[in-house]
N, C-alpha and C positions, 0 to 999 in steps of 0.2 A: 504494500500500500504506500509506504514512504517512497519507494523507488518510482512508482507511477506518479506520485505527487511531484517529485523532482522533474520527471520527464514532462509533466504538464507545464511546469514553470518554464522549462527550456522552450517548449513549443509556443508558449505564450509570448516569450521574448522574440522568437523568430516569426511570430504571427503565422504559423503553419502547423495545423493539427492533423494534416493528412497522414503523417506516419503513424500516429496513434489510432486514427480511424481505420487505416488499412490493417493494423495489427488486430484490432477488435473484429473486423470483418473476416479476416482469415481465421481467427480463433473460433468465431461462430460457425464458419463452414466446417471446421474440424469437429466441433461439437455435434453438428448435424450428421456428419458421417458416423460418429460414434453411436448415435441413436439407432442405427440400422442393424446392430448386432449386439449380443450380450457382451458385457464388459469383463474381459480378463484382466489380469494385473497390469499388463502393459497399457491397455486401452483405458483403464481406470486412472493410471498415472497421467495419461494425456488429458483426460477430462479434468483432473484436478488442476493441471497447469493452465489449460484454456480458461477454466472457470475463474481463477484468481486474476487472470489478465482482464477478462471482460468485466468482471465485477469491479476491480480497482479503477480501470480506465472509465467505466461507466459512472462511477462515483465522482471522479475528479473532473471529467470533461463534458462539455455540452456537445455531444456527438451529432445532435440534430442539425448542427451547422455544416455537417459533412454528409448530408443525406445522399448526395450524388454518388459518393463512393459505395454506399450500401445498396443503392438501387442498381449499380453496375454489378455488384457481387451477388445480389439476390434479385434477379429480374422478375420473379413472380411475386415478390413482396409488394404489397399495396399500402403498407402502413406509412405513418409519418413521424413515428417516435422510435428512435434507436433504443432507448432504455426499455421500451415495451418489447422490441425485437429480442433484446438480451433475455428478458424475463421469459418470453414465450419459448425461446430456445432451450433455456435451462430447466424450465418447469417439469418436463417429463422425468428428470433425474432426481427431483426433490421428494418423490413419493415412493412408498413401497410398490412393487417388490424390489426396488433398487437397493443396493448394499448401503450400509451405514456410511462408508467412505464417500460413495457417490452422492448420497443425500447431503452430507456435510459440505462437499464442494459446491453443490448447487444452491443450497440454502444460504451459505455464507455469501456467495456472489450476488444472489437475489437481494439479500439484506443490504449489501453495500450499495447496490443501485438504488434501492428504495430510499435510502437515507437522503440522497440528493434529488430524487424524483419520486416524492412521496405518493403521488396519485397511484402508483403501482401497488401500494399497500392494499388498496381497496379493490384490486382485481380479484375475481373469484378464484382464479388458479393460484394466486399468491396466498390469500387468507385461508383457503382450504388446505394448502400444503402446510401452513403454519398450524392450523387446527389439528391436523393429523399428528404433528410432532407433539403437541401438548396432550393429545389423547393417548399417544403411545408412551408419554412420560419418559422421553429420552433426554437426560440432562445435558449432554454435549450439544445436541441440536437446539434444545430450549435456550441454552446460553447464547448461541449465535443469534437467535431471533431477538432475545432480550437486549443484546448489545446493539443491534440495529435499531430497535425501538428507542433505546436510551440516547443514542447519537442523534436520531431524528428529533426527539422531544427536546433535547438540550438545544439544538439548533433553533427550534421553534421558540423556545423560551428566550434565547438571545435576540431573536428577531422581534419578539414582543417588547422586550426591554428597550431595544433600539428604537422601536416605533414610538414608545411612550416618551423616551427622551427627546426624540425629534419633535413630537407633538408639543411638548413643554417648551422647547426652544423656539418653535415657529408659531406657537399659539394656535395650531390647528392640527388635526389628525393627519398623519402621513401613512401611506401604505408602503411598507418596505417589502423587499423580495428576498427569497433565498433561491439558490440554484434549482431550477425546475418549475418555477411558477411564481405566484404572488403570495397567497395566504393559505396556509394549510391547517388552520384551526379545525376545520371540519374533518380532515383526514385524521388528525391527532385524536379528536374526540371519538370518531368511529372506531379507530384501531384500539384505543385503550378500553373502550366499552366492550368491544367484541372479545377481548382477551383478559378482561379484568378478573374473572373468576380464576383463570389459570395462573395469572401473575400473582394474585393474592395467595393461591395455594402454595406456590413455590416460596414466596416470601415468608410464609408461616411454617414451612415444613422443617426448617433447620436454622442453624446459625452460620452456615458456611458461605463461601463466596457466591455460590449460585443463588442463595436466598438474598444475600446482600444486593446483588445485581437487580433482582426483582424489586427490592425495596427502593432502589434508585429510580427504577422505571415508574413505580407508583408515586414517587415524590417529585417527578419531573412535570 
């Protein structure tokens, strides 16, 4: 994630994000090929590598500005959101009967993308995959989802504080933005309400780091 963040900074200075866009497009093509057959250890390693690339770049970069690259690589794709394309491509690996390692790779990457493009949290294929994790009570997968929620909610909190400060300074209400849109209070509310029971269960279940993370989400 830090490496991709540095690459994003370099591309920003050069005003050229096509290298990262091509990297993501090629990785998505690789993931699509992997979906055509069962994952052995070698194919699983490829999935994990591709997933962290598309998740990290999708988190840090506005790839919608490079739509032409993705339309060239995916001629049948009719969408207009690269984060949604990433989520759609990874979603089949996020559910049973995929292995735990495959689900980890997919859910972590989806969570990274959703942090910066929160509308994807309310996609049925995303929240059903998350619901399955909480239903199965798999701590390592629950932790990945909780980390994603925490980062998103903290970003929203900072946005709200900045908006309040700007309103006080200007004497009027200002609508500030985060990467991926304008105001995500509705997404934050819908997401926390949907998973409130599960997050509360985890927070009250023990006193370990897993429970503490759930408490942080509840407090955000």
